[in-house]
C-alpha positions as CSV (number, residue, x, y, z in Angstrom):
1,X,87.4,67.5,141.9
2,X,89.7,64.8,141.6
3,X,91.8,63.8,138.1
4,X,92.6,60.6,138.0
5,X,93.8,60.9,134.6
6,X,96.4,63.1,132.1
7,X,93.8,63.5,129.3
8,X,94.8,63.9,125.7
9,X,93.2,67.0,124.3
10,X,91.8,65.6,120.7
11,X,94.0,66.2,117.6
12,X,94.0,70.0,116.7
13,X,92.7,71.0,112.9
14,X,91.0,73.9,111.7
15,X,87.4,73.8,110.5
16,X,87.5,74.0,107.0
17,X,85.7,76.9,105.9
18,X,83.6,77.2,102.7
19,X,83.5,73.7,102.5
20,X,79.9,73.6,100.9
21,X,79.8,76.0,98.0
22,X,76.1,76.9,98.7
23,X,76.1,76.6,95.1
24,X,72.9,76.5,92.8
25,X,70.7,73.6,93.5
26,X,72.9,72.7,96.3
27,X,70.9,71.1,99.6
28,X,73.2,73.4,101.8
29,X,71.6,76.5,99.6
30,X,68.1,74.9,100.1
31,X,69.0,74.8,104.1
32,X,70.5,78.3,104.1
33,X,67.7,80.0,102.0
34,X,65.2,78.3,104.8
35,X,67.1,79.2,108.0
36,X,66.9,83.0,106.2
37,X,63.0,82.4,105.3
38,X,62.3,81.7,108.5
39,X,64.2,83.8,110.6
40,X,62.6,86.8,108.4
41,X,58.9,84.7,109.6
42,X,60.2,84.7,113.0
43,X,59.1,88.2,114.5
44,X,61.4,89.8,116.7
45,X,63.9,88.0,118.9
46,X,63.0,88.7,122.7
47,X,66.3,88.9,124.6
48,X,66.8,89.9,127.9
49,X,69.7,90.0,129.7
50,X,70.8,87.0,131.4
51,X,72.4,87.0,135.0
52,X,73.4,84.2,136.9
53,X,72.2,81.8,134.2
54,X,69.1,83.4,134.4
55,X,67.0,85.7,131.9
56,X,66.2,88.8,133.9
57,X,64.2,91.7,133.5
58,X,66.1,95.1,132.3
59,X,65.0,98.4,131.4
60,X,63.4,100.3,127.9
61,X,63.8,98.1,124.9
62,X,65.7,98.6,121.9
63,X,65.7,97.5,118.7
64,X,68.2,95.2,116.1
65,X,67.2,96.1,112.5
66,X,68.5,94.3,109.3
67,X,70.7,96.5,107.4
68,X,69.2,94.8,104.4
69,X,65.7,95.8,105.1
70,X,65.3,98.3,108.0
71,X,61.8,97.7,108.2
72,X,62.6,94.5,109.3
73,X,63.2,93.9,113.1
74,X,65.4,90.9,114.5
75,X,65.4,91.3,118.0
76,X,64.4,93.4,120.9
77,X,66.4,93.9,123.8
78,X,66.3,94.8,127.3
79,X,68.9,96.4,128.6
80,X,70.8,96.0,131.7
81,X,71.3,99.4,134.1
82,X,73.9,100.0,136.3
83,X,72.1,97.6,139.1
84,X,72.5,94.9,137.3
85,X,75.4,95.1,136.5
86,X,76.7,95.2,140.1
87,X,74.8,92.3,140.6
88,X,76.2,90.2,137.8
89,X,79.7,91.0,138.8
90,X,78.6,89.7,142.7
91,X,77.7,86.3,140.6
92,X,80.4,86.1,138.4
93,X,83.1,86.5,141.0
94,X,81.2,83.6,143.6
95,X,81.0,81.6,140.7
96,X,84.4,82.2,139.7
97,X,85.2,80.3,143.2
98,X,83.8,76.5,141.9
99,X,85.0,77.5,138.0
100,X,88.7,78.1,138.6
101,X,88.9,74.8,140.7
102,X,87.1,72.7,137.2
103,X,90.0,71.0,135.6
104,X,90.9,71.8,131.7
105,X,89.8,68.9,130.5
106,X,86.5,69.7,131.9
107,X,86.1,73.1,130.7
108,X,87.3,72.0,127.3
109,X,84.8,69.6,127.4
110,X,82.1,72.5,127.4
111,X,84.1,74.2,124.0
112,X,84.0,71.0,122.3
113,X,80.3,70.6,123.0
114,X,79.7,74.2,121.8
115,X,81.7,73.7,118.8
116,X,79.8,70.4,117.9
117,X,76.4,72.7,118.1
118,X,78.0,75.4,116.0
119,X,78.6,72.8,113.4
120,X,75.6,70.7,113.5
121,X,72.3,72.0,115.3
122,X,72.9,75.8,115.6
123,X,74.5,75.8,112.4
124,X,71.9,77.7,109.9
125,X,70.7,79.9,112.4
126,X,73.8,81.3,112.8
127,X,74.8,82.0,109.4
128,X,71.1,83.2,109.0
129,X,71.6,86.0,112.0
130,X,75.0,86.6,111.2
131,X,73.8,87.4,107.9
132,X,70.7,89.4,108.2
133,X,71.2,91.1,111.4
134,X,75.3,92.2,110.4
135,X,74.7,92.4,106.5
136,X,77.0,89.2,105.2
137,X,76.8,86.9,102.1
138,X,76.8,83.2,102.8
139,X,80.5,82.8,101.9
140,X,81.1,85.5,104.9
141,X,78.8,84.1,107.2
142,X,80.4,80.7,106.2
143,X,83.6,81.8,107.1
144,X,83.0,83.8,110.4
145,X,80.5,82.2,112.6
146,X,80.6,79.1,111.6
147,X,84.6,78.0,110.3
148,X,86.2,80.6,112.5
149,X,84.2,80.5,115.4
150,X,84.3,76.4,116.0
151,X,88.2,77.3,115.9
152,X,88.8,79.6,118.8
153,X,86.7,76.8,120.4
154,X,89.0,74.2,119.4
155,X,92.3,76.4,119.7
156,X,91.8,77.8,123.0
157,X,91.9,74.3,125.0
158,X,94.7,72.9,123.6
159,X,96.7,76.5,123.8
160,X,96.1,76.2,127.7
161,X,97.3,73.1,128.0
162,X,100.4,73.9,126.1
163,X,100.4,76.7,128.5
164,X,99.9,74.5,131.5
165,X,103.1,72.3,130.7
166,X,105.6,75.3,130.6
167,X,107.0,74.2,133.9
168,X,110.3,75.8,135.8
169,X,113.2,73.6,133.9
170,X,115.7,73.2,137.1
171,X,115.1,71.4,140.7
172,X,117.6,71.6,143.3
173,X,118.2,68.3,145.2
174,X,115.3,67.9,147.3
175,X,113.2,70.3,145.9
176,X,110.4,70.7,143.5
177,X,109.4,73.5,141.7
178,X,106.1,74.2,140.0
179,X,104.8,77.0,138.4
180,X,100.2,77.4,138.0
181,X,99.0,80.0,135.5
182,X,96.0,80.9,137.9
183,X,93.0,83.5,136.4
184,X,93.3,87.1,137.2
185,X,92.1,88.5,140.5
186,X,88.5,89.5,139.5
187,X,86.6,89.5,136.8
188,X,87.2,90.2,132.9
189,X,84.4,93.2,130.4
190,X,84.6,91.9,127.1
191,X,83.2,94.5,124.8
192,X,82.7,92.9,121.3
193,X,81.9,94.6,118.1
194,X,79.2,94.4,115.3
195,X,81.6,93.0,112.3
196,X,82.3,89.4,113.4
197,X,80.2,86.6,115.6
198,X,83.4,84.7,115.3
199,X,85.2,88.3,117.3
200,X,82.8,87.9,120.4
201,X,83.0,84.7,120.5
202,X,87.3,85.0,120.9
203,X,86.4,87.7,123.6
204,X,84.4,86.1,125.7
205,X,86.3,82.4,125.6
206,X,89.7,83.7,126.0
207,X,89.5,84.4,129.3
208,X,87.1,81.6,130.4
209,X,89.1,78.4,129.1
210,X,92.1,79.5,132.3
211,X,89.7,80.0,134.8
212,X,88.2,83.7,134.3
213,X,84.9,84.8,134.8
214,X,83.6,87.7,132.2
215,X,81.1,90.5,132.0
216,X,80.2,90.4,128.6
217,X,78.3,94.0,126.7
218,X,77.6,92.4,123.1
219,X,77.3,95.0,120.4
220,X,73.7,96.0,119.5
221,X,74.6,95.8,115.8
222,X,75.6,91.9,116.1
223,X,73.0,91.1,118.8
224,X,70.8,88.6,117.8
225,X,73.9,86.1,116.6
226,X,75.4,87.3,120.5
227,X,72.4,86.1,122.0
228,X,72.5,82.8,120.1
229,X,76.0,82.4,120.9
230,X,75.6,82.6,124.4
231,X,72.2,80.4,124.0
232,X,75.0,77.9,122.6
233,X,77.4,78.2,125.5
234,X,74.3,77.5,128.2
235,X,73.3,74.5,126.2
236,X,76.7,72.8,125.9
237,X,77.1,73.5,129.8
238,X,78.7,76.0,130.8
239,X,77.8,77.0,134.7
240,X,76.0,80.0,136.1
241,X,77.4,82.9,136.1
242,X,81.0,82.6,134.4
243,X,79.7,84.8,131.8
244,X,76.8,87.1,132.5
245,X,75.4,88.9,129.1
246,X,74.8,92.4,129.4
247,X,72.9,94.4,126.8
248,X,72.6,97.9,127.5
249,X,73.8,101.6,126.6
250,X,77.7,101.2,126.0
251,X,78.3,104.0,128.5
252,X,76.1,103.0,131.2
253,X,77.3,99.6,131.7
254,X,81.5,100.7,131.3
255,X,80.6,103.1,133.4
256,X,79.0,100.4,136.6
257,X,81.9,97.7,135.2
258,X,84.7,100.1,136.1
259,X,83.2,101.1,139.5
260,X,84.2,97.8,140.5
261,X,87.3,97.9,142.5
262,X,87.4,93.9,140.9
263,X,88.0,94.6,137.9
264,X,91.0,93.1,136.1
265,X,91.0,93.3,132.5
266,X,89.3,94.8,129.3
267,X,89.0,92.8,126.2
268,X,87.8,94.8,123.6
269,X,87.8,95.5,119.8
270,X,86.5,98.2,118.3
271,X,87.3,101.7,117.5
272,X,91.3,103.8,118.8
273,X,89.4,106.5,119.6
274,X,86.9,104.3,122.1
275,X,89.9,102.0,123.3
276,X,91.8,105.1,124.6
277,X,89.4,106.8,126.0
278,X,88.5,103.5,128.2
279,X,92.4,103.2,128.8
280,X,92.3,106.8,129.9
281,X,89.5,106.2,132.4
282,X,91.3,103.5,133.8
283,X,94.2,104.9,134.5
284,X,93.0,107.8,135.9
285,X,91.7,105.7,138.7
286,X,94.4,102.5,138.8
287,X,94.9,102.8,142.2
288,X,91.4,101.6,143.2
289,X,91.4,98.5,141.2
290,X,92.9,95.7,143.5
291,X,95.4,94.8,141.1
292,X,96.5,96.5,137.9
293,X,94.4,96.1,135.2
294,X,95.2,94.1,131.9
295,X,94.2,96.1,128.7
296,X,93.9,94.2,125.8
297,X,92.5,95.8,122.5
298,X,92.3,95.3,118.9
299,X,90.9,98.5,117.5
300,X,91.3,100.6,114.0
301,X,93.4,100.2,110.6
302,X,94.7,101.8,107.2
303,X,95.5,98.6,105.9
304,X,97.7,98.8,102.7
305,X,98.1,96.8,99.8
306,X,102.1,97.7,97.7
307,X,102.5,96.6,94.2
308,X,105.6,96.2,92.7
309,X,106.4,96.6,89.2
310,X,107.1,92.5,89.1
311,X,104.0,91.4,90.5
312,X,101.3,89.5,88.8
313,X,99.1,92.8,88.2
314,X,95.8,90.7,87.3
315,X,95.8,88.9,90.3
316,X,96.9,92.1,92.4
317,X,94.4,94.0,91.7
318,X,91.8,90.8,91.9
319,X,92.6,90.4,95.7
320,X,92.8,93.7,96.1
321,X,89.3,94.2,95.0
322,X,88.6,91.0,97.4
323,X,90.8,92.9,100.2
324,X,88.9,96.2,100.0
325,X,85.4,94.9,99.8
326,X,84.5,91.8,100.8
327,X,81.8,92.7,103.3
328,X,81.5,95.7,102.2
329,X,85.0,96.6,103.6
330,X,83.5,96.6,107.2
331,X,86.8,94.1,108.4
332,X,89.7,95.9,110.6
333,X,92.2,94.2,108.3
334,X,90.0,95.5,105.1
335,X,92.5,97.2,102.5
336,X,91.4,100.7,102.3
337,X,94.7,102.1,100.5
338,X,97.1,101.3,97.7
339,X,100.2,102.6,96.1
340,X,101.1,101.3,92.4
341,X,103.8,102.1,90.6
342,X,103.4,104.2,87.5
343,X,104.2,101.7,85.0
344,X,101.9,99.6,85.6
345,X,98.8,101.8,87.1
346,X,97.0,102.2,84.0
347,X,96.8,97.9,83.6
348,X,95.8,98.1,87.1
349,X,93.2,100.7,87.7
350,X,91.6,99.3,84.4
351,X,91.1,95.6,85.8
352,X,90.2,97.4,89.4
353,X,87.3,99.3,87.1
354,X,86.2,96.6,85.3
355,X,85.7,94.5,88.0
356,X,84.4,96.2,90.1
357,X,81.4,97.1,88.0
358,X,80.6,93.5,87.8
359,X,80.2,93.2,91.7
360,X,76.5,92.4,92.4
361,X,74.9,94.3,95.1
362,X,71.8,93.4,97.3
363,X,70.1,90.9,99.3
364,X,70.2,87.9,97.3
365,X,72.3,85.0,98.5
366,X,74.3,85.2,95.4
367,X,75.2,88.7,95.5
368,X,78.9,89.6,96.6
369,X,78.0,92.9,97.8
370,X,75.5,93.7,100.7
371,X,74.4,96.5,102.9
372,X,76.8,98.6,105.7
373,X,75.7,98.0,108.9
374,X,73.9,101.2,109.6
375,X,72.5,104.6,109.1
376,X,75.4,105.9,111.2
377,X,77.8,104.3,108.6
378,X,76.0,105.0,105.7
379,X,75.9,108.8,106.4
380,X,80.1,108.6,107.4
381,X,80.9,107.1,104.5
382,X,78.7,108.7,102.0
383,X,80.3,111.7,103.4
384,X,84.0,110.6,102.7
385,X,82.5,109.9,99.0
386,X,80.5,113.0,98.5
387,X,83.9,115.1,100.0
388,X,86.0,113.2,97.6
389,X,83.6,114.0,94.7
390,X,84.5,117.6,94.9
391,X,88.0,117.4,95.9
392,X,90.3,118.5,93.1
393,X,93.0,115.9,94.1
394,X,90.4,113.0,93.7
395,X,89.1,111.3,91.2
396,X,86.1,108.6,91.5
397,X,87.6,105.8,89.1
398,X,84.1,104.0,89.5
399,X,81.5,103.4,92.4
400,X,80.3,105.5,95.6
401,X,76.6,105.8,94.5
402,X,74.1,104.9,97.4
403,X,70.7,104.3,98.3
404,X,69.1,103.8,101.9
405,X,65.6,103.6,101.3
406,X,65.4,100.3,102.0
407,X,68.6,98.8,103.1
408,X,72.1,101.0,103.5
409,X,74.0,100.1,100.1
410,X,76.7,102.4,98.9
411,X,78.3,100.9,95.7
412,X,82.4,100.1,96.0
413,X,84.3,103.0,95.1
414,X,87.7,103.4,93.6
415,X,89.5,106.5,94.1
416,X,92.5,107.6,92.6
417,X,94.2,110.1,94.9
418,X,97.3,112.5,94.0
419,X,98.4,113.3,97.3
420,X,99.8,109.9,99.2
421,X,98.9,112.3,102.5
422,X,95.5,112.5,101.6
423,X,92.7,112.0,104.2
424,X,91.6,108.5,102.0
425,X,95.1,107.2,102.4
426,X,95.4,107.9,106.1
427,X,91.7,107.9,108.0
428,X,89.8,104.8,108.5
429,X,86.5,104.8,106.7
430,X,85.5,101.6,107.5
431,X,83.2,101.1,104.4
432,X,83.6,100.1,100.8
433,X,86.5,102.6,99.8
434,X,89.5,102.1,98.5
435,X,92.1,105.0,97.3
436,X,94.8,104.8,95.2
437,X,98.2,106.5,94.6
438,X,100.3,106.2,92.0
439,X,104.4,106.2,92.8
440,X,107.3,106.6,90.5
441,X,109.1,103.4,89.9
442,X,112.2,104.7,91.3
443,X,111.1,105.3,94.5
444,X,110.3,102.0,96.0
445,X,112.5,101.4,98.4
446,X,112.7,103.5,101.3
447,X,111.7,106.7,100.2
448,X,108.3,104.9,99.3
449,X,108.2,103.5,102.4
450,X,108.7,105.7,104.9
451,X,105.5,107.5,103.0
452,X,103.1,104.1,103.8
453,X,104.5,103.9,107.1
454,X,104.1,107.6,108.4
455,X,100.7,108.7,106.6
456,X,98.5,106.4,108.7
457,X,98.8,106.6,112.7
458,X,97.6,102.4,112.4
459,X,99.7,99.1,112.0
460,X,97.5,96.0,111.8
461,X,97.6,94.8,108.2
462,X,99.5,95.0,104.8
463,X,100.8,93.3,101.8
464,X,103.3,93.3,99.5
465,X,102.5,92.2,95.9
466,X,105.7,91.1,93.6
467,X,107.8,88.3,92.1
468,X,111.2,89.9,92.7
469,X,112.6,88.5,96.1
470,X,115.0,91.6,96.1
471,X,111.6,93.5,96.3
472,X,109.9,91.8,98.7
473,X,112.7,91.5,101.1
474,X,113.2,95.3,101.1
475,X,109.4,95.4,101.9
476,X,109.2,92.9,104.8
477,X,112.2,94.8,106.2
478,X,111.0,98.5,105.3
479,X,108.1,97.8,106.6
480,X,108.5,95.8,109.9
481,X,106.7,97.9,112.5
482,X,103.6,99.3,109.6
483,X,101.1,96.7,110.4
484,X,100.9,93.9,112.8
485,X,100.1,90.9,110.1
486,X,102.0,91.3,106.8
487,X,101.2,89.0,103.6
488,X,103.2,88.2,100.7
489,X,101.3,88.3,97.4
490,X,98.1,87.8,99.1
491,X,95.3,90.3,100.2
492,X,95.6,91.2,103.4
493,X,92.5,89.9,105.3
494,X,91.4,87.0,106.2
495,X,94.1,85.7,108.9
496,X,92.9,82.4,110.1
497,X,93.5,81.0,114.0
498,X,96.1,78.8,114.4
499,X,98.0,80.3,111.1
500,X,97.6,83.6,111.2
501,X,97.4,85.1,114.5
502,X,95.6,88.2,114.2
503,X,96.5,92.2,115.7
504,X,97.8,94.7,115.3
505,X,100.1,97.9,117.4
506,X,100.0,101.6,117.3
507,X,97.1,103.0,117.4
508,X,95.7,99.7,115.7
509,X,96.0,97.7,119.5
510,X,97.9,95.6,121.8
511,X,98.9,92.8,119.1
512,X,98.3,90.4,121.8
513,X,97.2,88.4,118.3
514,X,93.7,87.0,118.9
515,X,94.0,83.1,118.4
516,X,97.1,82.7,119.9
517,X,99.0,81.8,123.4
518,X,100.0,85.3,123.8
519,X,96.9,86.2,123.9
520,X,96.1,83.7,127.4
521,X,98.6,84.5,128.8
522,X,97.1,87.9,129.3
523,X,93.9,86.4,131.2
524,X,96.8,84.6,133.9
525,X,98.6,85.3,136.5
526,X,101.4,83.3,137.5
527,X,102.0,81.6,140.8
528,X,105.5,80.0,141.7
529,X,105.4,77.2,144.4
530,X,108.7,75.9,145.9
531,X,108.4,72.5,148.2
532,X,111.3,71.8,150.0
533,X,111.4,67.9,151.0
534,X,114.7,68.4,154.0
535,X,115.4,69.7,157.0
536,X,117.3,72.1,159.0
537,X,119.0,72.1,162.6
538,X,120.9,75.1,162.5
539,X,120.4,78.8,161.3
540,X,123.9,79.7,160.6
541,X,125.8,78.3,157.2
542,X,129.5,76.9,157.1
543,X,130.2,80.7,156.2
544,X,129.1,81.9,159.2
545,X,131.3,79.8,161.5
546,X,134.3,81.0,163.3
């Protein structure tokens, strides 16, 4: 395709989240309630794999039920088998031949069209699907499937454009040096989680903006919102085969993907255990693949809030509640362990207990807390709380009651532990549970930092609360490798694309930072081109002359 101009992409700005309050009597709340009611009445969405732009039959169907009400079936989806995965890979590689030649401004136009659809035609439908399907309240859904998804759609073209502009700084006389950022040699396998619609957007879009094609296995727990996102991209004009939508059994789909020598990259968000298993599987057959696969993963966390005695204690307590219990603690970045000095512990814990008791829980749009995602999650989290109640070293200060008769509800629980290496301080629970350890004020510094650093294998997010600059500096330095995202006097959740690129290291992943140029660089393989305008008429150099 001819490119007859150097096109300027639209100015990059974040989509404002919470721009509508969804308050009482607001038209936005009325539209949202209508969308929720329509979705409840619509019956189960029939979902099939989409291969080369065609909805195709899969094998036995599975269901997505609402965690608010497990009798409400939102989607029935047919599952891709190994033969369908093989067909999708073939089709994706064929589509890639044209997609890689598509100029960035043409790819960007598809992204911008999709952003418009998110903002307008699909806004309330996507929010309803995310809320009912993934257990979110309006505020959380507005941030997730509207604002953050739109941010990714607009940010990735701008980041790609900047990356393409990066050229060799030197050209010798008569020489023109150029660099191009090719897509990877093969296809990318994207595996998305249940907890953020926007993470599916990130996992799929980052590779394709720079010319890759994607085999996508969406999460069963987010099937409806993932399906709608795929439909939005089709409506926005994404060519057939660039993204192959393959719901199915995780093991069967993954085994088929990894059996192709054209597998070029894994883009994954999920548990550390699963990511490590995939890494081992890929590594065991490294000589089989056409190129060395890129492995990009954001995984588990055991995120911390460190409170200093100089902090505004009420602010620290309220932000801890938000970080721990927004979306029922089912964020990779959710606060799940807190370190509070002895001198202010009583004040801090008193605020925590009283404010947590006020949190409403249920399925109304006004409720702060909703359900956990599934019966499996419900049983796992309840198991931790049950063990805590029988553990003499743990005090359950508030919460922990549960009921799965209608939905998977667990009251937010605050645990006070006496041992800093307690399992509640080290293991990822991924639910509405936060553990608090009271430390002696005089241990603030390297002694305490070492405890925080070594108690957990993870290093995703963390925060320090203090009005003492020296204490902030000490924590920032002492906890340098304890978190990939570190916050000062703010909660350890809520990273925004373009503001706080998100990711962690150690057991928390490869720290490739969603929404950043660093991430896009993992999906390109540069080629250097040297063009010489001169000629020579002798093989020998002057130094070869006698």
